C-alpha positions as CSV (number, residue, x, y, z in Angstrom):
1,M,0.0,0.0,0.0
2,G,1.4,3.4,-1.0
3,A,1.7,6.5,1.2
4,K,-1.3,8.8,1.2
5,Q,-0.7,12.3,0.0
6,L,-2.7,15.2,1.3
7,V,-3.4,17.9,-1.3
8,S,-4.8,21.2,-0.4
9,T,-4.5,24.9,-1.0
10,I,-2.7,27.4,1.3
11,Q,-4.7,30.5,2.0
12,E,-3.3,33.5,3.9
13,V,-5.4,34.1,7.0
14,E,-5.1,36.9,9.5
15,T,-4.6,35.6,13.0
16,H,-5.8,37.1,16.2
17,E,-3.3,39.2,18.2
18,N,-3.3,36.6,21.0
19,D,-3.2,33.4,19.0
20,P,-3.4,30.6,21.5
21,T,-1.8,28.1,19.0
22,T,1.6,29.8,19.1
23,E,3.8,30.0,22.2
24,R,5.2,33.5,22.1
25,G,5.9,34.0,25.8
26,D,7.0,37.4,27.1
27,D,9.8,37.8,24.6
28,P,10.4,41.6,24.1
29,W,11.2,41.1,20.4
30,N,7.8,39.5,19.9
31,T,6.2,42.5,21.6
32,F,8.2,44.9,19.5
33,H,7.2,43.0,16.3
34,D,3.5,43.1,17.3
35,E,3.6,46.8,18.2
36,F,5.3,47.9,15.0
37,G,3.3,45.5,12.9
38,G,0.1,47.1,14.2
39,L,1.5,50.6,13.8
40,G,2.5,49.9,10.2
41,K,-1.0,48.5,9.3
42,R,-2.6,51.5,10.9
43,L,-0.4,53.9,8.9
44,K,-1.0,52.0,5.7
45,D,-4.8,52.1,6.2
46,T,-4.7,55.8,7.0
47,Y,-2.7,56.5,3.9
48,R,-5.0,54.5,1.7
49,K,-8.1,56.4,3.1
50,A,-6.4,59.8,2.5
51,A,-5.1,58.8,-1.0
52,S,-8.4,57.5,-2.1
53,A,-10.2,60.6,-1.1
54,N,-8.0,63.2,-2.7
55,G,-4.7,61.6,-3.7
56,P,-3.0,61.2,-7.1
57,S,-4.1,58.8,-9.7
58,E,-2.4,55.5,-10.2
59,E,-0.7,56.8,-13.4
60,E,0.6,59.9,-11.5
61,I,2.0,57.6,-8.8
62,K,3.8,55.5,-11.5
63,E,5.3,58.6,-13.0
64,A,6.4,59.9,-9.6
65,F,7.9,56.5,-8.8
66,G,9.9,56.6,-12.1
67,T,11.2,60.0,-11.3
68,L,12.2,58.9,-7.8
69,M,14.0,55.8,-9.2
70,G,16.0,58.0,-11.6
71,A,16.9,60.4,-8.8
72,W,17.9,57.4,-6.6
73,D,20.2,56.1,-9.3
74,Q,21.9,59.5,-9.5
75,V,22.3,59.6,-5.7
76,A,23.6,56.1,-5.5
77,E,26.2,56.8,-8.3
78,S,27.3,60.0,-6.5
79,V,27.6,58.2,-3.1
80,T,29.6,55.4,-4.7
81,T,32.0,57.8,-6.3
82,A,32.3,59.9,-3.1
83,L,33.0,56.8,-1.0
84,K,36.1,56.0,-3.1
85,D,37.7,59.1,-1.5
86,P,39.6,58.2,1.7
87,E,38.8,61.6,3.3
88,V,35.0,61.1,2.7
89,R,35.2,57.6,4.1
90,E,36.9,58.9,7.3
91,R,34.3,61.6,7.7
92,L,31.5,59.1,7.1
93,K,32.9,56.8,9.8
94,A,33.0,59.8,12.3
95,A,29.5,60.8,11.4
96,V,28.1,57.3,11.8
97,S,29.9,56.9,15.1
98,S,28.4,60.1,16.4
99,F,25.0,59.0,15.2
100,A,25.3,55.6,16.9
101,S,26.3,57.3,20.1
102,A,23.4,59.7,20.0
103,V,20.9,56.9,19.3
104,G,22.4,54.8,22.1
105,N,22.2,57.7,24.5
106,T,18.6,58.4,23.6
107,I,17.6,54.7,23.9
108,S,19.3,54.6,27.3
109,E,17.4,57.7,28.5
110,L,14.1,56.3,27.2
111,G,14.8,53.0,29.0
112,D,15.4,54.9,32.2
113,E,12.1,56.8,31.8
114,L,10.2,53.6,31.1
115,R,11.7,51.8,34.1
116,E,10.7,54.8,36.3
117,D,7.1,54.6,35.0
118,E,6.8,50.8,35.4
119,P,5.7,49.5,38.7
120,A,7.9,46.7,40.2
121,P,6.3,43.4,41.1
122,G,4.0,44.0,44.0
123,G,2.8,47.3,42.7
124,Q,5.7,49.5,43.9
125,H,7.6,51.8,41.6
126,V,11.3,51.1,41.0
127,P,13.7,53.7,42.5
128,D,15.7,55.8,40.1
129,E,19.5,56.2,40.2
130,A,19.2,58.7,43.0
131,G,17.2,56.2,45.1
132,E,13.9,58.1,44.6
133,V,10.7,56.4,43.7
134,G,9.0,58.0,40.7
């Protein structure tokens, strides 16, 4: 007797936010994914509503996209040429380093603020660096 083969179609289905069939746990990356996914969907829906009411036609969008692609090609070519210059590369490294430091500092400050606002287990607020409860 031969093996049975199950034949069916795959259909994309939206799941509920709290899908009990998946074990997601309290992983902060899952929470991040869910929050930004929801935000992206909301922004997309808002844009579609605004565009359908008084936005450009599909032909105008295609023309604008073609213009943007041509401009992007020019920018990419200019950046490629500029990055061959050692001085430009050094300045870029310094700028990226400064940017990374600024972003890191901002994230640290935000984390501190979030920890101050979040009650500790048992309902008590967590003390800040100075030992004060926010």
